[in-house]
Residue, then its C-alpha position, 0 to 999 in steps of 0.5 A: m589581786c586587790d582589796v576592792p570587792e568584786s561588786a564595787i568593780e562591777e559597779a565601776l564597769l557598769a557606770a563607765l559603760a553607761s556613760p555617754a562616751y561608751k553607751d552607744a559604741g561600747a568600750a574596749q578592754e583597755e578603756l574599762l581597765r582604766a575606768a576600774g583602775g580609777a576605783g582602785a581595782c587591779e587588772i586581774d580582778t577587773l578582768g574577773a569582774l568583767r567575765a562575771l558580768l558577761r556570765k550574768g548577762h549584764l554585758v555582751a561582747h562583740t568579738a571577731n570570734g565569739s567562741v573564745d573568752p572575750t577578755c582574751d581578745p584585745s579587739a573585743r568591745f563590751m556593751i551593756a546588754g540590750t544596747p544596739g550593735p553589730a553582733p558578730e556571726g555566731l555570737a548568738a549560738d555561743r550564748e545558748p546554754r548547753r548541758i552535760g551531766n548535771y551542769v550547764y555551760l555557755p560556749i562563750d565561757l571558755l576558760g582554757r583549751g588543751k590538746y585533749g580537751v576544753v575547759y568551760l565555766g560551768w554551773n550546777d543548778y542544784l547546788h548553785r555552784e560554779v565549776a571548771l567543766k573539763i570536757l574531752a574533745r569530741e575527736f578523742t571520745g572514740n579513742e579508748k586510750s584517750r578515754k582511759r587517760f581521762a578517767f585516770e585523771a578523774r580517779a587520781l584527783a578524787q583521791l587527792d585532798h590538799p589545799h593546793i591541789v584543784k578539787l574534783y567534785d564530779g565526773g562521768q560519761t554521757p550516753d552519747g560518749a562525752c566525758y567530763l570532769a567538774m572541778e573547783y573553779v579558780e577565778g584568779g587565772t594561771l601563773n603564766r597569766l599573772t607573770e605576764k601581767m606583772g612582768r616577773l614575780p618578786p622573790p618573796l612571792l616566788a618562794k611562797y608560790m614554789y613552796q605551796a606547789a612543792d607541798a601539793l606535789r609532795a602530797a601527790h607523791r606520797h601516793g606514788l603519783l608523778h605529775r609529769d607536766l608541770k608548767l606555768e599554765n598548770l599552776l593556778v593562782t586564786s583570788d586570795g593569792t595561793i597556788k593550786v596545782t591542776d591538770f594531772n592528765l599526763a601523770a604516772f606512777d613512781v613504781t619505787a614509791l608504790e613499793e615503799i609506801p602502799s597507796a590507794f592509787e595501786s588499784v588505779a595504777s594496775e588499770i592504767g599502767k605507765p604511759p610512754p616516757l616522753v609525755g609532757t611539755i618539752a620546754y619544762m622537761a628534765p634531761e633524763r626524760l628527754n633522753g628516753q628515761p621514765g624519770d622519777v620525783r627528781s624529774d618533777i622537781y626539775s620541771l617545777a624549778v624551770t617553771f619558777y625560773c621563768a616566773a622569776c625572770g619573766g622570760p624563757f628558760f633558755e634565752g636562745i629558744a622561745k618558750d612556745s618553741d616545739v623543736y624537740f632536738n633544740w630543747r633536748w640539747n639545751h636541757t642536756y648540755e646547756t646551763p641557763r644564766p643564773l638568776t642572780e645575773r639575769v634579775p637585778e638583786f635576786p637573792a642568792s639563797l633562792w637561786s641556790v635552791l633553784d640551781r640545785c633543782l636544775s642540776k643536769e644529773p638527777d643524783e645532784r638534785y633534791s631527792t625528796w620533796e621534804e628536802l626541797l620544802e625544808d630549804l624553801a622554808a628557810v628562804r621564806r623566813e629570810l625573805s619574809p621574816e614577818e610571816d608565820f609559816p605553818a607546817p606543810a599541809v600534807a593530808p593523811r593518806r586515804p584508805m584503799p578504795r572500798r569494793n562495790p558494796l553490792r558485789s561484796a554482799g553477793l560474794r558473801l552470800a555465795v561463799g556462805a551458801v557454798a560453805l553450808i552445802t560443803l558442811a552438809v555433804a561432809a556431815r552425811p555419815l555423822i547424820f546417818w550414825v545419829w539416826l541409826f543410834s536413835v532407831d536402835a534406842h527406840a526399838a530397845a525402849l519398845t522391847t522393854g516397855a519403857f516407852t509404854t511406861a513413859v507415855c502411859p504411866 
């Protein structure tokens, strides 16, 4: 990230594309990065400005496949909108706006794709706000279990309010069955992408990002929530250089934590239950989970440490296995029995204090790891003070727990009316003998008054 305003980067890009060298044939991404670099812009911000110009319609991108983000296609060529050129087949369709709920998006504005859904850059017309629009893949909309998991993620995110967790704005299901979530749009990209651009994260930045992610996960665990899919792709980096944890689709509940600390998530937990033990990304998974155990907070701590180990060295956790390998038995064996090479050996001048924290998180036995996020945060804070003594470190930003979700007000009002009516009827039935004796007494008194003439005297003195 750099200090050059996005408007200045956009002007530099447009100026380059208007030059004779690129006016007719367009420019490749590498050429535009060099042009913006001459204005002092870094690569990450330049790509963000390039996507912004595409969204605004100032540029068009000619790619082999218009349904993906053009900035991720090295062969893409960018032109100022209206410039003649051989538009690829399907590009026009991908630039046609589509609507879901209160949001509009272009298929060309693809931010990410996962097993169960896709994320687009969306726009709310009423609020004039950009969002990350997560849509459940069409092939899963007819699957009840997939819809429940999607709804679970929505309800979990709705309860979490933390500066390092992606915010949920809205969500729902359309009449034709499409499910969507409208979330906070983080323009910076994933930690994976940042690591690829930088090669590896410098230790002070690594300690800062790990501290922020751990703080967010502590806030989630205060409600009994385990993430269970921590990895480089599920940590976003904002344009101002802070971490945001995202993708709680595979999250589960730590039953022990729910018993110790009553949580607003208990109602959600009762609806969804606990998913199967082996869900997540096996390259980052704790040994106990790879061996069939459900795991707990210490499993998330292990996965977080694997994530930042990879960011620290810019390579895979185990040097003999590629990060994207999907061979379960290889990963299970390595996570269970093999020890990764210390970062103090793998990365020149890596701080021993930071490696000591990561090494404890990566212990094979859960009992040898940090048992709580608070313990980990305390040690990370000490490392940050050592590596960046000039920084001021605020207390962890753990938000207060929200109260239990309120019941449906209409249902509650109806229930109160029904209970009140039943109580009145019961009271009336129970009071019938008393009413009879009161009536009988009044009749006797009236008869006695007529006999003695008191009644006549009272009425006609």
